[in-house]
PDB file of N, CA, C and O in Angstrom:
ATOM      1  N   MET A   1      -5.819  35.219 -16.493  1.00  0.00           N
ATOM      2  CA  MET A   1      -5.965  34.162 -15.517  1.00  0.00           C
ATOM      3  C   MET A   1      -5.613  34.711 -14.129  1.00  0.00           C
ATOM      4  O   MET A   1      -4.641  35.450 -13.977  1.00  0.00           O
ATOM      5  N   ALA A   2      -6.396  34.349 -13.140  1.00  0.00           N
ATOM      6  CA  ALA A   2      -6.181  34.820 -11.772  1.00  0.00           C
ATOM      7  C   ALA A   2      -4.920  34.190 -11.175  1.00  0.00           C
ATOM      8  O   ALA A   2      -4.563  33.056 -11.493  1.00  0.00           O
ATOM      9  N   GLU A   3      -4.265  34.945 -10.312  1.00  0.00           N
ATOM     10  CA  GLU A   3      -3.079  34.455  -9.622  1.00  0.00           C
ATOM     11  C   GLU A   3      -3.490  33.483  -8.531  1.00  0.00           C
ATOM     12  O   GLU A   3      -4.445  33.741  -7.798  1.00  0.00           O
ATOM     13  N   SER A   4      -2.776  32.363  -8.415  1.00  0.00           N
ATOM     14  CA  SER A   4      -3.053  31.396  -7.352  1.00  0.00           C
ATOM     15  C   SER A   4      -2.637  31.977  -6.011  1.00  0.00           C
ATOM     16  O   SER A   4      -1.566  32.569  -5.884  1.00  0.00           O
ATOM     17  N   THR A   5      -3.483  31.806  -5.028  1.00  0.00           N
ATOM     18  CA  THR A   5      -3.160  32.298  -3.685  1.00  0.00           C
ATOM     19  C   THR A   5      -3.085  31.184  -2.658  1.00  0.00           C
ATOM     20  O   THR A   5      -2.800  31.437  -1.488  1.00  0.00           O
ATOM     21  N   GLN A   6      -3.339  29.945  -3.085  1.00  0.00           N
ATOM     22  CA  GLN A   6      -3.276  28.810  -2.156  1.00  0.00           C
ATOM     23  C   GLN A   6      -2.894  27.556  -2.927  1.00  0.00           C
ATOM     24  O   GLN A   6      -3.379  27.321  -4.034  1.00  0.00           O
ATOM     25  N   PHE A   7      -2.028  26.762  -2.336  1.00  0.00           N
ATOM     26  CA  PHE A   7      -1.635  25.473  -2.901  1.00  0.00           C
ATOM     27  C   PHE A   7      -1.804  24.428  -1.811  1.00  0.00           C
ATOM     28  O   PHE A   7      -1.279  24.597  -0.710  1.00  0.00           O
ATOM     29  N   LEU A   8      -2.518  23.368  -2.093  1.00  0.00           N
ATOM     30  CA  LEU A   8      -2.732  22.287  -1.137  1.00  0.00           C
ATOM     31  C   LEU A   8      -2.016  21.040  -1.632  1.00  0.00           C
ATOM     32  O   LEU A   8      -1.934  20.798  -2.836  1.00  0.00           O
ATOM     33  N   PHE A   9      -1.499  20.251  -0.697  1.00  0.00           N
ATOM     34  CA  PHE A   9      -0.737  19.058  -1.025  1.00  0.00           C
ATOM     35  C   PHE A   9      -1.265  17.861  -0.255  1.00  0.00           C
ATOM     36  O   PHE A   9      -1.726  17.997   0.879  1.00  0.00           O
ATOM     37  N   SER A  10      -1.197  16.693  -0.870  1.00  0.00           N
ATOM     38  CA  SER A  10      -1.572  15.457  -0.182  1.00  0.00           C
ATOM     39  C   SER A  10      -0.471  15.098   0.819  1.00  0.00           C
ATOM     40  O   SER A  10       0.630  15.645   0.770  1.00  0.00           O
ATOM     41  N   TYR A  11      -0.783  14.182   1.716  1.00  0.00           N
ATOM     42  CA  TYR A  11       0.217  13.717   2.679  1.00  0.00           C
ATOM     43  C   TYR A  11       1.440  13.178   1.951  1.00  0.00           C
ATOM     44  O   TYR A  11       2.574  13.498   2.306  1.00  0.00           O
ATOM     45  N   LYS A  12       1.204  12.354   0.926  1.00  0.00           N
ATOM     46  CA  LYS A  12       2.318  11.742   0.190  1.00  0.00           C
ATOM     47  C   LYS A  12       3.154  12.796  -0.530  1.00  0.00           C
ATOM     48  O   LYS A  12       4.373  12.653  -0.623  1.00  0.00           O
ATOM     49  N   GLU A  13       2.525  13.840  -1.036  1.00  0.00           N
ATOM     50  CA  GLU A  13       3.279  14.911  -1.695  1.00  0.00           C
ATOM     51  C   GLU A  13       4.177  15.637  -0.692  1.00  0.00           C
ATOM     52  O   GLU A  13       5.306  15.998  -1.023  1.00  0.00           O
ATOM     53  N   VAL A  14       3.692  15.850   0.515  1.00  0.00           N
ATOM     54  CA  VAL A  14       4.498  16.500   1.546  1.00  0.00           C
ATOM     55  C   VAL A  14       5.686  15.615   1.914  1.00  0.00           C
ATOM     56  O   VAL A  14       6.815  16.099   1.996  1.00  0.00           O
ATOM     57  N   VAL A  15       5.443  14.326   2.137  1.00  0.00           N
ATOM     58  CA  VAL A  15       6.531  13.405   2.491  1.00  0.00           C
ATOM     59  C   VAL A  15       7.558  13.357   1.369  1.00  0.00           C
ATOM     60  O   VAL A  15       8.761  13.402   1.627  1.00  0.00           O
ATOM     61  N   THR A  16       7.096  13.265   0.131  1.00  0.00           N
ATOM     62  CA  THR A  16       8.000  13.213  -1.018  1.00  0.00           C
ATOM     63  C   THR A  16       8.864  14.473  -1.091  1.00  0.00           C
ATOM     64  O   THR A  16      10.071  14.379  -1.312  1.00  0.00           O
ATOM     65  N   ALA A  17       8.266  15.642  -0.910  1.00  0.00           N
ATOM     66  CA  ALA A  17       9.029  16.891  -0.955  1.00  0.00           C
ATOM     67  C   ALA A  17      10.079  16.942   0.150  1.00  0.00           C
ATOM     68  O   ALA A  17      11.201  17.393  -0.083  1.00  0.00           O
ATOM     69  N   LEU A  18       9.723  16.481   1.357  1.00  0.00           N
ATOM     70  CA  LEU A  18      10.675  16.500   2.469  1.00  0.00           C
ATOM     71  C   LEU A  18      11.806  15.495   2.254  1.00  0.00           C
ATOM     72  O   LEU A  18      12.952  15.768   2.612  1.00  0.00           O
ATOM     73  N   LEU A  19      11.495  14.339   1.674  1.00  0.00           N
ATOM     74  CA  LEU A  19      12.540  13.363   1.353  1.00  0.00           C
ATOM     75  C   LEU A  19      13.531  13.958   0.370  1.00  0.00           C
ATOM     76  O   LEU A  19      14.742  13.821   0.544  1.00  0.00           O
ATOM     77  N   LYS A  20      13.024  14.617  -0.663  1.00  0.00           N
ATOM     78  CA  LYS A  20      13.905  15.229  -1.663  1.00  0.00           C
ATOM     79  C   LYS A  20      14.731  16.341  -1.042  1.00  0.00           C
ATOM     80  O   LYS A  20      15.918  16.470  -1.340  1.00  0.00           O
ATOM     81  N   GLN A  21      14.122  17.141  -0.185  1.00  0.00           N
ATOM     82  CA  GLN A  21      14.834  18.239   0.461  1.00  0.00           C
ATOM     83  C   GLN A  21      15.969  17.719   1.343  1.00  0.00           C
ATOM     84  O   GLN A  21      17.021  18.350   1.442  1.00  0.00           O
ATOM     85  N   GLN A  22      15.754  16.567   1.984  1.00  0.00           N
ATOM     86  CA  GLN A  22      16.753  15.978   2.873  1.00  0.00           C
ATOM     87  C   GLN A  22      17.721  15.049   2.153  1.00  0.00           C
ATOM     88  O   GLN A  22      18.684  14.575   2.757  1.00  0.00           O
ATOM     89  N   GLY A  23      17.480  14.781   0.865  1.00  0.00           N
ATOM     90  CA  GLY A  23      18.362  13.893   0.105  1.00  0.00           C
ATOM     91  C   GLY A  23      18.267  12.440   0.534  1.00  0.00           C
ATOM     92  O   GLY A  23      19.263  11.717   0.506  1.00  0.00           O
ATOM     93  N   ILE A  24      17.078  12.007   0.931  1.00  0.00           N
ATOM     94  CA  ILE A  24      16.876  10.624   1.388  1.00  0.00           C
ATOM     95  C   ILE A  24      16.423   9.782   0.200  1.00  0.00           C
ATOM     96  O   ILE A  24      15.479  10.150  -0.500  1.00  0.00           O
ATOM     97  N   HIS A  25      17.096   8.650  -0.030  1.00  0.00           N
ATOM     98  CA  HIS A  25      16.823   7.807  -1.192  1.00  0.00           C
ATOM     99  C   HIS A  25      16.415   6.381  -0.836  1.00  0.00           C
ATOM    100  O   HIS A  25      16.127   5.588  -1.733  1.00  0.00           O
ATOM    101  N   GLU A  26      16.382   6.039   0.435  1.00  0.00           N
ATOM    102  CA  GLU A  26      16.055   4.671   0.833  1.00  0.00           C
ATOM    103  C   GLU A  26      15.103   4.665   2.015  1.00  0.00           C
ATOM    104  O   GLU A  26      15.089   5.590   2.827  1.00  0.00           O
ATOM    105  N   GLY A  27      14.308   3.607   2.096  1.00  0.00           N
ATOM    106  CA  GLY A  27      13.427   3.398   3.234  1.00  0.00           C
ATOM    107  C   GLY A  27      12.012   3.875   2.986  1.00  0.00           C
ATOM    108  O   GLY A  27      11.740   4.623   2.047  1.00  0.00           O
ATOM    109  N   ILE A  28      11.122   3.426   3.848  1.00  0.00           N
ATOM    110  CA  ILE A  28       9.730   3.862   3.816  1.00  0.00           C
ATOM    111  C   ILE A  28       9.595   4.951   4.875  1.00  0.00           C
ATOM    112  O   ILE A  28       9.975   4.763   6.030  1.00  0.00           O
ATOM    113  N   TRP A  29       9.049   6.086   4.462  1.00  0.00           N
ATOM    114  CA  TRP A  29       8.945   7.250   5.331  1.00  0.00           C
ATOM    115  C   TRP A  29       7.512   7.731   5.385  1.00  0.00           C
ATOM    116  O   TRP A  29       6.794   7.689   4.386  1.00  0.00           O
ATOM    117  N   SER A  30       7.097   8.189   6.552  1.00  0.00           N
ATOM    118  CA  SER A  30       5.716   8.612   6.784  1.00  0.00           C
ATOM    119  C   SER A  30       5.681  10.045   7.306  1.00  0.00           C
ATOM    120  O   SER A  30       6.660  10.546   7.861  1.00  0.00           O
ATOM    121  N   LEU A  31       4.549  10.682   7.119  1.00  0.00           N
ATOM    122  CA  LEU A  31       4.321  12.012   7.669  1.00  0.00           C
ATOM    123  C   LEU A  31       4.327  11.930   9.191  1.00  0.00           C
ATOM    124  O   LEU A  31       3.740  11.019   9.773  1.00  0.00           O
ATOM    125  N   ALA A  32       4.987  12.876   9.823  1.00  0.00           N
ATOM    126  CA  ALA A  32       5.009  12.965  11.287  1.00  0.00           C
ATOM    127  C   ALA A  32       4.546  14.368  11.676  1.00  0.00           C
ATOM    128  O   ALA A  32       4.918  15.351  11.035  1.00  0.00           O
ATOM    129  N   THR A  33       3.741  14.455  12.720  1.00  0.00           N
ATOM    130  CA  THR A  33       3.268  15.745  13.200  1.00  0.00           C
ATOM    131  C   THR A  33       3.425  15.825  14.709  1.00  0.00           C
ATOM    132  O   THR A  33       3.424  14.809  15.404  1.00  0.00           O
ATOM    133  N   SER A  34       3.557  17.035  15.197  1.00  0.00           N
ATOM    134  CA  SER A  34       3.638  17.267  16.628  1.00  0.00           C
ATOM    135  C   SER A  34       2.605  18.330  16.990  1.00  0.00           C
ATOM    136  O   SER A  34       2.595  19.419  16.416  1.00  0.00           O
ATOM    137  N   PHE A  35       1.749  18.006  17.934  1.00  0.00           N
ATOM    138  CA  PHE A  35       0.697  18.921  18.362  1.00  0.00           C
ATOM    139  C   PHE A  35       0.947  19.380  19.792  1.00  0.00           C
ATOM    140  O   PHE A  35       1.556  18.657  20.580  1.00  0.00           O
ATOM    141  N   GLY A  36       0.491  20.552  20.121  1.00  0.00           N
ATOM    142  CA  GLY A  36       0.511  21.059  21.488  1.00  0.00           C
ATOM    143  C   GLY A  36      -0.929  21.175  21.958  1.00  0.00           C
ATOM    144  O   GLY A  36      -1.859  20.908  21.197  1.00  0.00           O
ATOM    145  N   ILE A  37      -1.110  21.564  23.181  1.00  0.00           N
ATOM    146  CA  ILE A  37      -2.468  21.802  23.671  1.00  0.00           C
ATOM    147  C   ILE A  37      -2.433  22.948  24.672  1.00  0.00           C
ATOM    148  O   ILE A  37      -1.525  23.052  25.496  1.00  0.00           O
ATOM    149  N   GLY A  38      -3.433  23.795  24.581  1.00  0.00           N
ATOM    150  CA  GLY A  38      -3.581  24.902  25.510  1.00  0.00           C
ATOM    151  C   GLY A  38      -5.035  24.988  25.942  1.00  0.00           C
ATOM    152  O   GLY A  38      -5.915  24.456  25.266  1.00  0.00           O
ATOM    153  N   ALA A  39      -5.287  25.633  27.025  1.00  0.00           N
ATOM    154  CA  ALA A  39      -6.649  25.746  27.544  1.00  0.00           C
ATOM    155  C   ALA A  39      -6.959  27.205  27.845  1.00  0.00           C
ATOM    156  O   ALA A  39      -6.075  27.991  28.185  1.00  0.00           O
ATOM    157  N   LEU A  40      -8.229  27.544  27.713  1.00  0.00           N
ATOM    158  CA  LEU A  40      -8.697  28.878  28.038  1.00  0.00           C
ATOM    159  C   LEU A  40     -10.200  28.844  28.218  1.00  0.00           C
ATOM    160  O   LEU A  40     -10.852  27.851  27.894  1.00  0.00           O
ATOM    161  N   ASN A  41     -10.736  29.910  28.725  1.00  0.00           N
ATOM    162  CA  ASN A  41     -12.187  30.075  28.785  1.00  0.00           C
ATOM    163  C   ASN A  41     -12.583  30.980  27.625  1.00  0.00           C
ATOM    164  O   ASN A  41     -12.020  32.061  27.452  1.00  0.00           O
ATOM    165  N   ALA A  42     -13.553  30.535  26.833  1.00  0.00           N
ATOM    166  CA  ALA A  42     -13.959  31.291  25.654  1.00  0.00           C
ATOM    167  C   ALA A  42     -15.471  31.272  25.516  1.00  0.00           C
ATOM    168  O   ALA A  42     -16.141  30.353  25.985  1.00  0.00           O
ATOM    169  N   GLY A  43     -15.989  32.288  24.874  1.00  0.00           N
ATOM    170  CA  GLY A  43     -17.415  32.357  24.626  1.00  0.00           C
ATOM    171  C   GLY A  43     -17.786  33.686  23.999  1.00  0.00           C
ATOM    172  O   GLY A  43     -16.951  34.586  23.904  1.00  0.00           O
ATOM    173  N   PRO A  44     -19.029  33.815  23.572  1.00  0.00           N
ATOM    174  CA  PRO A  44     -19.456  35.043  22.920  1.00  0.00           C
ATOM    175  C   PRO A  44     -19.567  36.232  23.875  1.00  0.00           C
ATOM    176  O   PRO A  44     -19.588  37.378  23.427  1.00  0.00           O
ATOM    177  N   SER A  45     -19.639  35.979  25.179  1.00  0.00           N
ATOM    178  CA  SER A  45     -19.706  37.060  26.161  1.00  0.00           C
ATOM    179  C   SER A  45     -19.163  36.550  27.491  1.00  0.00           C
ATOM    180  O   SER A  45     -18.950  35.349  27.657  1.00  0.00           O
ATOM    181  N   ALA A  46     -18.941  37.453  28.431  1.00  0.00           N
ATOM    182  CA  ALA A  46     -18.430  37.067  29.749  1.00  0.00           C
ATOM    183  C   ALA A  46     -19.404  36.171  30.497  1.00  0.00           C
ATOM    184  O   ALA A  46     -18.990  35.404  31.366  1.00  0.00           O
ATOM    185  N   GLU A  47     -20.674  36.254  30.181  1.00  0.00           N
ATOM    186  CA  GLU A  47     -21.685  35.429  30.845  1.00  0.00           C
ATOM    187  C   GLU A  47     -21.847  34.056  30.187  1.00  0.00           C
ATOM    188  O   GLU A  47     -22.546  33.198  30.726  1.00  0.00           O
ATOM    189  N   GLN A  48     -21.225  33.841  29.054  1.00  0.00           N
ATOM    190  CA  GLN A  48     -21.377  32.573  28.328  1.00  0.00           C
ATOM    191  C   GLN A  48     -20.027  31.905  28.077  1.00  0.00           C
ATOM    192  O   GLN A  48     -19.793  31.356  27.000  1.00  0.00           O
ATOM    193  N   LEU A  49     -19.152  31.953  29.056  1.00  0.00           N
ATOM    194  CA  LEU A  49     -17.837  31.325  28.912  1.00  0.00           C
ATOM    195  C   LEU A  49     -17.925  29.822  29.097  1.00  0.00           C
ATOM    196  O   LEU A  49     -18.748  29.322  29.865  1.00  0.00           O
ATOM    197  N   SER A  50     -17.075  29.116  28.389  1.00  0.00           N
ATOM    198  CA  SER A  50     -16.931  27.664  28.535  1.00  0.00           C
ATOM    199  C   SER A  50     -15.450  27.327  28.476  1.00  0.00           C
ATOM    200  O   SER A  50     -14.699  27.999  27.768  1.00  0.00           O
ATOM    201  N   PRO A  51     -15.006  26.293  29.208  1.00  0.00           N
ATOM    202  CA  PRO A  51     -13.631  25.847  29.045  1.00  0.00           C
ATOM    203  C   PRO A  51     -13.436  25.372  27.597  1.00  0.00           C
ATOM    204  O   PRO A  51     -14.303  24.709  27.027  1.00  0.00           O
ATOM    205  N   ALA A  52     -12.304  25.719  27.026  1.00  0.00           N
ATOM    206  CA  ALA A  52     -12.029  25.359  25.639  1.00  0.00           C
ATOM    207  C   ALA A  52     -10.571  24.936  25.498  1.00  0.00           C
ATOM    208  O   ALA A  52      -9.730  25.275  26.331  1.00  0.00           O
ATOM    209  N   ALA A  53     -10.286  24.198  24.442  1.00  0.00           N
ATOM    210  CA  ALA A  53      -8.922  23.755  24.160  1.00  0.00           C
ATOM    211  C   ALA A  53      -8.474  24.334  22.822  1.00  0.00           C
ATOM    212  O   ALA A  53      -9.261  24.462  21.884  1.00  0.00           O
ATOM    213  N   ILE A  54      -7.201  24.676  22.761  1.00  0.00           N
ATOM    214  CA  ILE A  54      -6.551  25.097  21.524  1.00  0.00           C
ATOM    215  C   ILE A  54      -5.492  24.047  21.231  1.00  0.00           C
ATOM    216  O   ILE A  54      -4.681  23.719  22.098  1.00  0.00           O
ATOM    217  N   VAL A  55      -5.496  23.521  20.020  1.00  0.00           N
ATOM    218  CA  VAL A  55      -4.541  22.474  19.649  1.00  0.00           C
ATOM    219  C   VAL A  55      -3.726  22.957  18.448  1.00  0.00           C
ATOM    220  O   VAL A  55      -4.114  22.724  17.303  1.00  0.00           O
ATOM    221  N   PRO A  56      -2.600  23.627  18.703  1.00  0.00           N
ATOM    222  CA  PRO A  56      -1.784  24.104  17.593  1.00  0.00           C
ATOM    223  C   PRO A  56      -0.926  22.991  16.986  1.00  0.00           C
ATOM    224  O   PRO A  56      -0.469  22.090  17.689  1.00  0.00           O
ATOM    225  N   LEU A  57      -0.723  23.069  15.702  1.00  0.00           N
ATOM    226  CA  LEU A  57       0.213  22.181  15.011  1.00  0.00           C
ATOM    227  C   LEU A  57       1.593  22.792  15.201  1.00  0.00           C
ATOM    228  O   LEU A  57       1.861  23.878  14.685  1.00  0.00           O
ATOM    229  N   LEU A  58       2.473  22.117  15.932  1.00  0.00           N
ATOM    230  CA  LEU A  58       3.786  22.665  16.272  1.00  0.00           C
ATOM    231  C   LEU A  58       4.845  22.362  15.229  1.00  0.00           C
ATOM    232  O   LEU A  58       5.730  23.183  14.989  1.00  0.00           O
ATOM    233  N   ALA A  59       4.767  21.178  14.599  1.00  0.00           N
ATOM    234  CA  ALA A  59       5.808  20.799  13.639  1.00  0.00           C
ATOM    235  C   ALA A  59       5.280  19.745  12.674  1.00  0.00           C
ATOM    236  O   ALA A  59       4.394  18.956  13.004  1.00  0.00           O
ATOM    237  N   ILE A  60       5.848  19.755  11.481  1.00  0.00           N
ATOM    238  CA  ILE A  60       5.548  18.739  10.464  1.00  0.00           C
ATOM    239  C   ILE A  60       6.881  18.152  10.041  1.00  0.00           C
ATOM    240  O   ILE A  60       7.842  18.887   9.814  1.00  0.00           O
ATOM    241  N   GLY A  61       6.945  16.835   9.932  1.00  0.00           N
ATOM    242  CA  GLY A  61       8.188  16.193   9.534  1.00  0.00           C
ATOM    243  C   GLY A  61       7.927  14.831   8.935  1.00  0.00           C
ATOM    244  O   GLY A  61       6.809  14.513   8.530  1.00  0.00           O
ATOM    245  N   ILE A  62       8.986  14.026   8.887  1.00  0.00           N
ATOM    246  CA  ILE A  62       8.897  12.661   8.380  1.00  0.00           C
ATOM    247  C   ILE A  62       9.559  11.726   9.377  1.00  0.00           C
ATOM    248  O   ILE A  62      10.462  12.119  10.117  1.00  0.00           O
ATOM    249  N   GLN A  63       9.096  10.485   9.384  1.00  0.00           N
ATOM    250  CA  GLN A  63       9.710   9.466  10.234  1.00  0.00           C
ATOM    251  C   GLN A  63       9.776   8.165   9.463  1.00  0.00           C
ATOM    252  O   GLN A  63       8.900   7.868   8.651  1.00  0.00           O
ATOM    253  N   LYS A  64      10.815   7.394   9.720  1.00  0.00           N
ATOM    254  CA  LYS A  64      10.993   6.112   9.051  1.00  0.00           C
ATOM    255  C   LYS A  64      10.025   5.104   9.653  1.00  0.00           C
ATOM    256  O   LYS A  64       9.890   5.012  10.873  1.00  0.00           O
ATOM    257  N   VAL A  65       9.348   4.344   8.784  1.00  0.00           N
ATOM    258  CA  VAL A  65       8.380   3.337   9.208  1.00  0.00           C
ATOM    259  C   VAL A  65       8.631   2.050   8.438  1.00  0.00           C
ATOM    260  O   VAL A  65       9.513   1.999   7.582  1.00  0.00           O
ATOM    261  N   THR A  66       7.862   1.013   8.737  1.00  0.00           N
ATOM    262  CA  THR A  66       8.087  -0.289   8.100  1.00  0.00           C
ATOM    263  C   THR A  66       7.033  -0.664   7.059  1.00  0.00           C
ATOM    264  O   THR A  66       7.229  -1.612   6.299  1.00  0.00           O
ATOM    265  N   GLU A  67       5.910   0.075   7.016  1.00  0.00           N
ATOM    266  CA  GLU A  67       4.839  -0.291   6.086  1.00  0.00           C
ATOM    267  C   GLU A  67       4.359   0.917   5.302  1.00  0.00           C
ATOM    268  O   GLU A  67       4.341   2.040   5.806  1.00  0.00           O
ATOM    269  N   LEU A  68       3.970   0.665   4.051  1.00  0.00           N
ATOM    270  CA  LEU A  68       3.352   1.704   3.239  1.00  0.00           C
ATOM    271  C   LEU A  68       1.882   1.848   3.612  1.00  0.00           C
ATOM    272  O   LEU A  68       1.193   0.857   3.853  1.00  0.00           O
ATOM    273  N   ASN A  69       1.411   3.089   3.658  1.00  0.00           N
ATOM    274  CA  ASN A  69      -0.006   3.376   3.860  1.00  0.00           C
ATOM    275  C   ASN A  69      -0.307   4.728   3.224  1.00  0.00           C
ATOM    276  O   ASN A  69       0.515   5.235   2.461  1.00  0.00           O
ATOM    277  N   ASN A  70      -1.436   5.316   3.510  1.00  0.00           N
ATOM    278  CA  ASN A  70      -1.804   6.583   2.881  1.00  0.00           C
ATOM    279  C   ASN A  70      -0.982   7.778   3.382  1.00  0.00           C
ATOM    280  O   ASN A  70      -1.104   8.877   2.842  1.00  0.00           O
ATOM    281  N   LEU A  71      -0.152   7.576   4.402  1.00  0.00           N
ATOM    282  CA  LEU A  71       0.706   8.648   4.916  1.00  0.00           C
ATOM    283  C   LEU A  71       2.173   8.464   4.540  1.00  0.00           C
ATOM    284  O   LEU A  71       2.998   9.324   4.851  1.00  0.00           O
ATOM    285  N   SER A  72       2.512   7.360   3.878  1.00  0.00           N
ATOM    286  CA  SER A  72       3.919   7.038   3.669  1.00  0.00           C
ATOM    287  C   SER A  72       4.247   6.771   2.202  1.00  0.00           C
ATOM    288  O   SER A  72       3.374   6.477   1.386  1.00  0.00           O
ATOM    289  N   VAL A  73       5.544   6.885   1.901  1.00  0.00           N
ATOM    290  CA  VAL A  73       6.049   6.591   0.561  1.00  0.00           C
ATOM    291  C   VAL A  73       7.372   5.846   0.682  1.00  0.00           C
ATOM    292  O   VAL A  73       8.041   5.898   1.714  1.00  0.00           O
ATOM    293  N   ASP A  74       7.732   5.155  -0.390  1.00  0.00           N
ATOM    294  CA  ASP A  74       9.024   4.479  -0.484  1.00  0.00           C
ATOM    295  C   ASP A  74      10.000   5.456  -1.134  1.00  0.00           C
ATOM    296  O   ASP A  74       9.828   5.829  -2.295  1.00  0.00           O
ATOM    297  N   ALA A  75      11.019   5.868  -0.391  1.00  0.00           N
ATOM    298  CA  ALA A  75      11.962   6.861  -0.897  1.00  0.00           C
ATOM    299  C   ALA A  75      12.667   6.396  -2.162  1.00  0.00           C
ATOM    300  O   ALA A  75      12.985   7.217  -3.022  1.00  0.00           O
ATOM    301  N   SER A  76      12.919   5.098  -2.294  1.00  0.00           N
ATOM    302  CA  SER A  76      13.615   4.599  -3.493  1.00  0.00           C
ATOM    303  C   SER A  76      12.757   4.735  -4.747  1.00  0.00           C
ATOM    304  O   SER A  76      13.282   4.709  -5.860  1.00  0.00           O
ATOM    305  N   VAL A  77      11.448   4.878  -4.579  1.00  0.00           N
ATOM    306  CA  VAL A  77      10.541   5.057  -5.707  1.00  0.00           C
ATOM    307  C   VAL A  77      10.342   6.537  -6.035  1.00  0.00           C
ATOM    308  O   VAL A  77      10.408   6.930  -7.200  1.00  0.00           O
ATOM    309  N   VAL A  78      10.103   7.346  -5.024  1.00  0.00           N
ATOM    310  CA  VAL A  78       9.788   8.760  -5.265  1.00  0.00           C
ATOM    311  C   VAL A  78      11.025   9.657  -5.363  1.00  0.00           C
ATOM    312  O   VAL A  78      10.944  10.776  -5.868  1.00  0.00           O
ATOM    313  N   ASN A  79      12.168   9.163  -4.880  1.00  0.00           N
ATOM    314  CA  ASN A  79      13.413   9.953  -4.921  1.00  0.00           C
ATOM    315  C   ASN A  79      14.596   9.028  -5.156  1.00  0.00           C
ATOM    316  O   ASN A  79      15.480   8.914  -4.307  1.00  0.00           O
ATOM    317  N   PRO A  80      14.612   8.353  -6.332  1.00  0.00           N
ATOM    318  CA  PRO A  80      15.710   7.416  -6.593  1.00  0.00           C
ATOM    319  C   PRO A  80      17.066   8.117  -6.603  1.00  0.00           C
ATOM    320  O   PRO A  80      17.191   9.266  -7.027  1.00  0.00           O
ATOM    321  N   GLY A  81      18.067   7.398  -6.128  1.00  0.00           N
ATOM    322  CA  GLY A  81      19.410   7.998  -6.034  1.00  0.00           C
ATOM    323  C   GLY A  81      20.191   7.676  -7.194  1.00  0.00           C
ATOM    324  O   GLY A  81      21.346   8.091  -7.295  1.00  0.00           O
TER     325      GLY A  81
END
């Protein structure tokens, strides 16, 4: 069997893992992300440059929210204390 080289996770799986890592057992928590933005001129050649944006993902975390949705989980369900 081939060795796995990539593992992908759903939003809820990421939130659940972070809740467990932080020892959080109560509340509704959602995925939180922080993006940056940069600008440059890019193109296939010096004569074909166009202004372009780079949007790096700076951080991934969790934040407490009041409603369940596709980005959130109830900590008391996924990480009971």
